[in-house]
Wavefront OBJ file of the C-alpha trace (Angstrom):
o trace
v 130.179 112.654 74.527
v 131.503 116.242 74.358
v 131.596 119.006 76.721
v 129.629 122.176 75.454
v 131.769 125.023 74.396
v 132.811 127.882 76.873
v 130.278 130.252 76.091
v 127.451 127.060 76.288
v 128.885 126.205 80.260
v 129.743 129.866 81.071
v 125.574 130.376 80.084
v 124.249 127.553 82.204
v 126.409 128.777 85.357
v 124.794 132.152 85.147
v 121.418 130.637 85.845
v 122.991 130.137 89.022
v 124.100 133.920 89.467
v 120.800 134.596 88.660
v 118.553 132.931 90.589
v 120.525 132.425 93.744
v 119.699 136.301 94.731
v 116.216 134.497 95.675
v 117.385 132.273 98.075
v 119.901 134.772 100.110
v 117.591 137.809 100.053
v 114.277 136.118 99.638
v 114.138 133.306 101.984
v 117.272 133.708 104.357
v 118.009 137.330 104.877
v 115.556 140.362 104.516
v 112.240 139.360 103.862
v 111.765 137.452 106.389
v 112.805 139.809 108.905
v 110.601 142.719 106.958
v 107.651 139.594 107.004
v 108.132 139.785 110.918
v 108.456 143.372 111.140
v 105.491 144.046 109.408
v 102.992 141.524 111.397
v 104.184 142.276 114.779
v 103.797 145.371 116.883
v 107.353 145.746 117.640
v 106.835 145.314 121.563
v 109.947 143.635 122.901
v 107.510 142.286 125.772
v 105.501 140.321 123.049
v 106.653 136.747 122.674
v 104.451 136.108 119.706
v 102.522 139.088 117.386
v 99.552 137.148 115.895
v 97.811 138.026 112.666
v 94.081 137.477 111.699
v 93.995 135.299 107.858
v 91.127 133.871 106.597
v 88.698 134.611 109.788
v 91.822 132.942 112.105
v 94.091 134.347 114.375
v 97.806 132.814 113.412
v 101.445 133.400 115.268
v 102.839 135.764 112.722
v 106.283 133.223 112.264
v 103.713 130.232 112.284
v 101.970 131.963 109.202
v 105.113 132.055 107.180
v 106.065 128.294 108.411
v 102.707 127.244 107.104
v 102.808 129.479 103.978
v 106.597 127.999 102.926
v 105.284 124.264 103.900
v 102.342 124.707 101.344
v 104.571 125.980 98.447
v 107.254 122.951 99.496
v 104.162 120.769 98.920
v 103.515 121.487 95.588
v 106.556 121.011 94.577
v 106.781 117.976 95.629
v 103.977 116.988 93.975
v 105.133 118.713 90.664
v 108.544 117.520 90.920
v 108.026 113.992 89.140
v 105.842 115.528 86.395
v 108.192 118.518 85.832
v 111.515 115.534 85.722
v 109.264 113.156 82.981
v 108.328 116.282 80.887
v 112.312 117.467 80.974
v 113.028 113.796 79.668
v 110.466 112.966 77.488
v 109.759 116.581 75.748
v 113.159 117.733 75.316
v 111.211 121.603 76.111
v 113.554 122.066 79.086
v 114.228 126.131 77.991
v 110.590 126.694 77.559
v 109.497 125.337 81.408
v 112.629 127.054 82.818
v 111.877 130.518 81.270
v 108.186 129.832 82.804
v 109.034 128.903 86.162
v 111.743 131.520 86.160
v 109.554 134.236 84.612
v 107.134 133.403 87.419
v 109.401 133.248 90.136
v 110.998 136.919 89.216
v 107.590 138.297 88.895
v 106.593 136.918 92.203
v 109.607 138.448 93.611
v 109.016 141.862 92.026
v 105.353 141.901 93.106
v 106.659 141.379 96.819
v 107.360 145.250 96.244
v 103.841 146.527 96.807
v 103.603 144.118 100.184
v 102.921 145.675 103.302
v 100.418 145.254 106.255
v 97.673 146.112 104.356
v 97.433 143.385 102.009
v 99.230 140.208 104.019
v 97.447 137.460 101.533
v 98.430 138.871 98.710
v 102.229 139.098 100.074
v 101.719 135.389 101.197
v 100.812 134.590 98.003
v 103.481 136.376 95.561
v 105.750 134.176 98.432
v 104.448 130.410 97.296
v 104.460 131.882 93.651
v 108.359 132.846 94.492
v 108.901 129.311 96.192
v 107.123 127.387 93.772
v 109.370 128.818 90.472
v 112.764 128.639 92.211
v 112.231 125.186 93.082
v 110.855 124.380 89.702
v 112.918 125.837 87.824
v 116.106 124.298 89.672
v 115.052 120.897 88.495
v 115.312 121.654 84.225
v 118.700 123.481 85.242
v 119.938 120.875 86.747
v 118.562 118.680 84.186
v 120.941 120.671 81.463
v 124.249 119.462 83.423
v 124.267 115.917 81.701
v 123.833 117.483 78.238
v 126.422 120.179 78.343
v 129.033 118.648 80.339
v 131.311 115.209 79.529
v 131.075 112.832 82.685
v 134.906 113.840 83.431
v 133.605 117.503 83.823
v 130.351 117.483 85.341
v 131.943 117.797 89.097
v 134.060 120.756 87.760
v 131.329 122.549 86.093
v 128.468 121.951 88.710
v 131.021 123.571 91.127
v 131.336 126.597 88.561
v 127.727 127.511 88.666
v 127.727 127.022 92.594
v 130.498 129.579 92.794
v 128.754 132.241 90.237
v 125.425 131.335 92.224
v 127.460 132.573 95.202
v 129.237 135.527 94.299
v 125.784 137.148 92.735
v 124.231 136.484 95.173
v 126.094 138.211 97.827
v 126.982 140.810 95.047
v 122.966 141.565 95.051
v 122.942 140.983 99.116
v 125.566 143.846 99.707
v 123.426 146.184 97.668
v 119.869 145.668 99.644
v 122.251 145.630 102.514
v 123.676 149.238 102.138
v 119.688 150.298 101.045
v 118.165 148.787 104.008
v 120.995 149.988 106.389
v 121.503 153.331 105.330
v 117.952 154.215 104.014
v 118.813 157.733 105.280
v 121.317 158.546 103.002
v 118.935 157.378 100.258
v 115.664 159.375 101.590
v 113.338 156.207 102.271
v 112.204 154.173 105.034
v 113.659 151.013 105.962
v 110.813 149.234 104.522
v 110.554 150.670 101.420
v 114.386 149.618 101.350
v 113.462 145.956 101.840
v 110.683 146.901 99.349
v 113.229 147.650 96.800
v 115.161 144.820 97.750
v 112.246 142.905 96.605
v 111.693 144.548 92.995
v 115.977 144.037 92.659
v 115.581 140.905 93.697
v 113.223 140.163 90.353
v 114.903 142.362 88.090
v 118.536 140.586 89.035
v 116.990 137.093 88.456
v 114.885 137.812 85.068
v 117.545 139.856 83.222
v 120.183 137.814 84.090
v 118.209 134.394 83.753
v 117.113 135.672 80.365
v 121.365 136.261 79.517
v 121.689 132.578 80.345
v 118.785 131.043 78.458
v 120.076 132.549 74.990
v 123.324 130.512 75.487
v 121.525 127.336 76.363
v 121.067 124.672 73.520
v 118.236 123.290 72.786
v 116.993 119.862 74.411
v 116.512 116.563 72.537
v 113.020 114.611 73.524
v 114.247 111.415 75.373
v 110.743 110.427 74.206
v 108.217 110.654 71.457
v 106.483 114.077 71.557
v 103.153 111.952 71.615
v 103.913 109.706 74.462
v 100.599 109.162 76.404
v 102.034 108.520 79.396
v 104.058 111.886 79.661
v 101.788 112.853 82.847
v 102.367 109.687 84.876
v 105.875 108.638 83.875
v 107.400 110.376 86.607
v 105.288 108.947 89.374
v 105.718 105.084 87.844
v 109.190 105.773 88.012
v 108.915 106.939 92.153
v 107.209 103.495 92.357
v 109.856 101.797 90.838
v 112.329 103.191 92.587
v 109.977 102.604 95.833
v 109.672 98.562 95.226
v 113.248 98.652 94.601
v 114.810 99.957 97.871
v 113.276 96.365 98.799
v 116.038 94.617 97.728
v 118.452 97.497 98.930
v 118.356 97.416 102.687
v 121.159 99.553 102.796
v 119.968 102.561 100.806
v 116.440 102.279 102.444
v 117.574 102.669 105.746
v 119.779 105.766 104.484
v 117.361 107.307 102.584
v 114.829 106.798 106.233
v 117.866 108.683 108.124
v 118.437 111.681 105.895
v 114.551 112.038 105.659
v 114.579 112.889 109.603
v 117.807 114.773 110.261
v 117.616 116.631 106.601
v 113.825 117.529 108.175
v 115.830 119.122 111.017
v 118.341 121.186 108.447
v 115.894 122.069 106.432
v 113.598 123.930 108.585
v 116.248 125.109 110.910
v 117.883 127.542 108.166
v 114.056 128.579 106.576
v 113.283 129.547 110.199
v 116.367 130.980 111.438
v 116.425 134.653 110.915
v 112.761 134.753 111.945
v 113.634 133.196 115.307
v 116.642 135.837 115.332
v 114.182 138.731 114.956
v 110.981 137.340 116.243
v 112.014 135.395 119.698
v 115.571 136.837 120.206
v 114.929 140.293 119.145
v 118.269 140.527 117.083
v 118.349 143.471 114.815
v 118.081 143.225 110.745
v 121.360 144.154 110.407
v 122.952 141.494 112.496
v 120.792 138.855 111.323
v 122.114 139.652 107.772
v 125.355 139.367 108.914
v 124.873 136.147 110.865
v 123.575 134.445 107.263
v 126.564 136.085 105.149
v 128.663 134.470 108.320
v 126.848 131.009 107.370
v 127.311 131.389 103.648
v 131.213 132.183 103.671
v 131.701 129.476 106.259
v 129.598 126.886 104.470
v 131.995 126.448 101.342
v 135.245 125.697 103.528
v 132.678 123.406 105.870
v 131.839 121.262 102.913
v 135.801 120.808 101.989
v 136.345 120.286 105.642
v 133.851 117.504 106.021
v 134.475 115.507 102.954
v 137.749 115.740 104.108
v 136.812 113.643 107.347
v 134.947 111.479 105.302
v 137.551 110.064 103.145
v 139.436 108.807 106.582
v 136.677 107.866 108.880
v 133.853 107.133 106.153
v 130.565 108.939 104.875
v 128.019 107.695 107.478
v 130.416 108.123 110.629
v 130.854 112.089 108.998
v 127.044 112.239 108.705
v 126.936 110.965 112.419
v 129.295 113.646 113.862
v 127.475 116.291 111.597
v 123.751 115.063 112.964
v 125.502 115.268 116.889
v 126.736 118.971 116.248
v 123.115 119.688 115.017
v 121.660 118.537 118.051
v 123.789 120.331 119.973
v 123.099 123.737 117.991
v 119.357 123.197 118.758
v 120.144 123.293 122.613
v 122.319 126.346 122.404
v 119.580 128.073 119.909
v 117.148 127.347 122.977
v 119.672 128.844 125.730
v 120.433 132.343 123.755
v 119.042 134.821 125.576
v 117.316 137.806 124.328
v 119.339 139.950 122.400
v 122.462 138.150 122.442
v 124.155 139.308 119.266
v 127.198 137.500 119.931
v 125.996 134.465 120.913
v 124.292 134.536 117.800
v 127.324 135.495 115.626
v 129.290 132.001 117.447
v 126.008 129.768 116.487
v 126.520 131.116 112.854
v 129.593 130.390 112.436
v 128.687 126.576 113.706
v 125.830 126.390 111.885
v 127.594 127.131 108.536
v 130.590 125.025 109.243
v 127.886 121.727 109.794
v 125.751 123.311 107.029
v 127.619 123.307 103.808
v 129.226 119.663 104.871
v 125.792 117.787 105.860
v 124.186 118.389 102.219
v 127.155 117.894 100.291
v 127.707 114.534 102.034
v 124.337 113.935 102.387
v 123.814 113.476 98.337
v 127.349 111.749 97.493
v 126.243 109.183 100.147
v 123.053 108.317 98.611
v 125.079 108.435 95.076
v 127.168 105.877 96.610
v 124.743 103.767 98.106
v 122.910 103.717 94.702
v 122.593 100.925 92.781
v 124.525 100.749 89.210
v 121.492 101.765 86.913
v 120.914 103.726 84.196
v 118.163 104.938 86.195
v 120.313 107.639 87.921
v 117.067 110.166 87.151
v 114.357 108.200 89.100
v 116.310 107.484 92.016
v 117.540 111.569 92.255
v 114.132 111.905 92.126
v 112.970 110.193 94.310
v 115.663 111.765 96.426
v 114.695 115.471 96.053
v 110.615 114.269 96.632
v 111.881 112.750 99.729
v 113.654 115.952 100.423
v 110.573 118.264 100.180
v 108.186 116.022 102.110
v 110.539 116.489 104.796
v 110.567 120.296 104.396
v 106.805 120.118 104.436
v 106.403 118.683 107.844
v 109.379 120.359 109.438
v 107.980 123.456 108.676
v 104.688 122.594 109.236
v 105.922 121.325 112.973
v 107.808 124.199 113.559
v 104.601 126.730 113.565
v 101.966 124.059 115.059
v 104.306 123.603 117.985
v 105.169 127.991 118.083
v 101.438 128.077 118.580
v 100.814 125.179 120.638
v 103.413 126.157 123.212
v 103.703 129.854 122.411
v 107.365 130.013 121.720
v 109.521 129.289 118.974
v 112.333 128.412 121.477
v 110.570 124.865 122.471
v 109.927 123.999 118.498
v 114.024 124.168 117.939
v 114.268 122.144 121.217
v 111.506 120.506 119.538
v 113.925 120.172 116.331
v 116.283 117.597 118.383
v 113.809 114.928 117.809
v 114.343 114.790 114.234
v 118.155 114.828 114.597
v 118.272 112.147 117.302
v 115.259 109.971 115.166
v 118.174 110.441 112.420
v 121.113 109.375 114.157
v 120.005 106.344 115.485
v 119.025 105.650 111.853
v 122.208 106.248 110.892
v 123.516 103.906 113.227
v 121.219 101.265 112.326
v 122.789 102.050 108.372
v 125.984 101.963 109.507
v 125.143 98.705 111.339
v 124.003 97.408 108.129
v 127.038 98.143 106.323
v 129.428 96.844 108.458
v 127.576 93.349 108.732
v 127.958 93.443 104.688
v 131.841 94.124 104.634
v 132.239 90.772 107.407
v 129.771 88.997 105.197
l 1 2 3 4 5 6 7 8 9 10 11 12 13 14 15 16 17 18 19 20 21 22 23 24 25 26 27 28 29 30 31 32 33 34 35 36 37 38 39 40 41 42 43 44 45 46 47 48 49 50 51 52 53 54 55 56 57 58 59 60 61 62 63 64 65 66 67 68 69 70 71 72 73 74 75 76 77 78 79 80 81 82 83 84 85 86 87 88 89 90 91 92 93 94 95 96 97 98 99 100 101 102 103 104 105 106 107 108 109 110 111 112 113 114 115 116 117 118 119 120 121 122 123 124 125 126 127 128 129 130 131 132 133 134 135 136 137 138 139 140 141 142 143 144 145 146 147 148 149 150 151 152 153 154 155 156 157 158 159 160 161 162 163 164 165 166 167 168 169 170 171 172 173 174 175 176 177 178 179 180 181 182 183 184 185 186 187 188 189 190 191 192 193 194 195 196 197 198 199 200 201 202 203 204 205 206 207 208 209 210 211 212 213 214 215 216 217 218 219 220 221 222 223 224 225 226 227 228 229 230 231 232 233 234 235 236 237 238 239 240 241 242 243 244 245 246 247 248 249 250 251 252 253 254 255 256 257 258 259 260 261 262 263 264 265 266 267 268 269 270 271 272 273 274 275 276 277 278 279 280 281 282 283 284 285 286 287 288 289 290 291 292 293 294 295 296 297 298 299 300 301 302 303 304 305 306 307 308 309 310 311 312 313 314 315 316 317 318 319 320 321 322 323 324 325 326 327 328 329 330 331 332 333 334 335 336 337 338 339 340 341 342 343 344 345 346 347 348 349 350 351 352 353 354 355 356 357 358 359 360 361 362 363 364 365 366 367 368 369 370 371 372 373 374 375 376 377 378 379 380 381 382 383 384 385 386 387 388 389 390 391 392 393 394 395 396 397 398 399 400 401 402 403 404 405 406 407 408 409 410 411 412 413 414 415 416 417 418 419 420 421 422 423 424 425 426 427 428 429 430 431 432 433 434 435 436
């Protein structure tokens, strides 16, 4: 096949520009800090603020983690179904438009979220998360259609760079509103709410531009296929049975499940931990997240170079070992330790970019030669989302059980330690295969 025109390729990459603002503003920076602020009492001596929801008292940060866990559980259940529809019906644009619209409207609706309507805010947060991750399923599935195999790495990287650039631009705009709110005659709370509205408008506007340039897909199966609702789940079951004859891949997936559980939970909980447990000001939290974003790209590149020299599994073991150290360091950061948090952000950014890119490429290398690459990656994606569900729920539950997010951070070490031992187990199997 030939790579599509520059117009189509740029249009595809623009969706990353459009939706990445959700990841940065809503998932990582302003929204978690805003949520913690409006559900807390602003008293430094209070370690854990609580809220009443559905007649039960929750630690506010735990409730946030539970809500995200629910959202990712829905995505994990829906993902195989969505993948099946994308393959068999050929109407990817329609579903991409639907989930994009759903997610962007939910982000915009957060403009109305305040302390008086907690349930409304949580519902919007869950819908936005589902909209974002579901739309990404269809967005990713366009890549093989618009890019020849030789161009896919380059075009995929183009989408990543577009997303990074677009998200940082809007993040800086929102940062100005939140931190210089007096210049605009608005409160910090209203500035945050305005940021959520801007995310929704930005996402919808640039995604609409992208959709106009994307081609219509050709269906891979019959339009009246009776098994369209079950094909995706059948493919997952088929991969599960195949793993029995692929011991190296099976061991690696076990390791990935556990260390990724730790990685994703740290990424999703970092802002709430900094705001609620360490009393880091919002401005400094946003700077920390931007540091992570900036360091992640060279981190991914350098760890990729390292893996070429010592091998993927050894490089991953080094990354996981560093994550264990990060958990210990985060536990001991003093309250108000802004510069400690900055240093930790640099280390997190370095290993975050590296472990995410290396995890996926290692999986691709260990996969058997097969035409069912979509099925294998769907299995990988579902494993990732289920790990997030368990990680986020565990973090919230341990916080409520012990009364401290510090304990939850330290408990994340268990996931990384299990992952490290399973990587050693995988490496032993690889050595045995090489020896034989």
